[in-house]
Residue, then its C-alpha position, 0 to 999 in steps of 0.5 A: m500500500r505504501t509502495d503504491k502511494k509512493k509511486g503515485c507521488e512520483i508520477n504526480m511530481k513528474n507531471e507537475r514538472s512536465v506542465k511547468k516545462t510546457a508552460l515555459i516554452p510559450a513564454g520563452i518564445a514570446a520573450l524572444i519575439i519581444v526581444a526581436v521586435l525591440a531589436f528590429g525597432c532599433f534599425t530603420q532604412v531610408p530609401t535612395g532619393h529620400t531623406g529621413v526625418l526623426t521624431t521622438f514622441g512627436r518632437v522633430s529632431d534638428y537633423t536628418l537621416d541620409s539614405g541607408i540603414h540607421l540606428k534609432a530608439p524603438w520609440q522613435k519614428v522616421i518619416k521618409m521625405d522624397n527629395r527627388i525631382q517631382r513633376a506636377t501638372e495642374t489644369l487651371s481656369c484663368f482670365s486675361s486682363d480683357i476678361q477672356e477665359v483661358i484654360m491653361v495646362y501648367t507643369l512644374n518640376y520641383q524638389i525639396s531641400s534635403k537638408d531642410a526636410m525636418t523644417i518642412y515636416r515641422t512647419i508644413g508636414s508631409d503633404y506639402y504638395n497640396k498645402i503649399i505647392v498647389p495653391t501657390v501655382q494657382e495664385a502665380v498662374k492666375v495673377c500673371t495671366a491677368k496682366y496680359t490681354a488674351e491676344a498678348l497671351v499668345s504673342e508673349r507666351t515666353a514672357l508669361a512663362a518666365a513671369i510665372e516661374n519667377s513668381l513661383s521660385e520666389k514664393l516656394n523658396g521661402y518654404n525650402i522647395m526649389v523650382n527646377s523648371t516650369a512649362i505652359e503645356n497648353m492654352d485653350f481659349t473660347d471658340a468666340f475668341t479663337n474665331a475673332v483672332e483668326a478673322k483678325q489674322v485673315a484681315q491683317q494678311n489681306k491688308l498686308k497683301a494689298e499693301t504689298e501689291a500697292q507697293q509693288k505697283v509703285i515700284e514697277a511704275k517708278a521702274d517704268a518711269d526711270v526707264k522712260q527717263i533714261e531713254a528720254d535722257a539718252e535721246a536728248y543726249q543723242l540730239v545734243k550730241k548731233a546738234e553739237a556735231e552739226a554746229e561743229a561742222y558748220r563752224m568748221i565750214s564757216e571758218s574754212l569759207t574764205d573769200k577766195v574759197i567762196s569765189k572759187m566755188y562761185y566760179d566753179h559752179w558759174d554756167g557762164k551766163l551773166p545775171n539778168v538783174m543787177t542792183d545798185g549795190n553789191t548784191l546780185l539777184n541771179l534770175p533764171y536766164t531766158d532767151k525772151 
């Protein structure tokens, strides 16, 4: 009887030890898990192209973490801020100075300052695009567009783009956001304005064509007049030269006609008949000779 009791006690003790061991296994696993979690929580990885902003119970640290693996306390949190160049496109309804509506598609390439990422997160938060960039783009585009007439928006598009970019750069730099480049992708006007511009361009082209044709006619008329003047001048020159030549010939003849030459010519051509009438002077009137 005593032997049975003794055996029973030994069995109970073995069972109790087995239960205790079985109870310790989950506890050990749980402890290992807790240790692993704590150990894992002491490391953080910041992806390439991002800046880590470290917070301790909500308080933002005065330094940032570069891309890579870093140690931290388990109760600290790392916010990953994208510092790569990002592209944003906004479609805006604007009005020109002459109250013409224009739908503008505007593109902005921007980048946050990695060294000031903690300041951006502390003052703005991670949603800086919707909080700062979108309203700033809307304001800059609308204000600058309102300084131009609808027609000037088309002809001075480059100047408008430069004005918007300068305004954006000045305002966003104050938030540690850098403007890399901007572009006016498209400007769409109402059909009425587009038709009016086309009609004006056609009228201007017709006017320019008419003016060009008129100028061409003037040029042609002047050319014809010049040709006629040249021909007239040439003809007059020829007449003058001819007259000069004849005068010179008469002069030479006059100088060569001495009394002796005249007498000789007279006698060479005299037919041997005396004149019918002789005046009382030295002038002779030679009438045709008749036998009557």
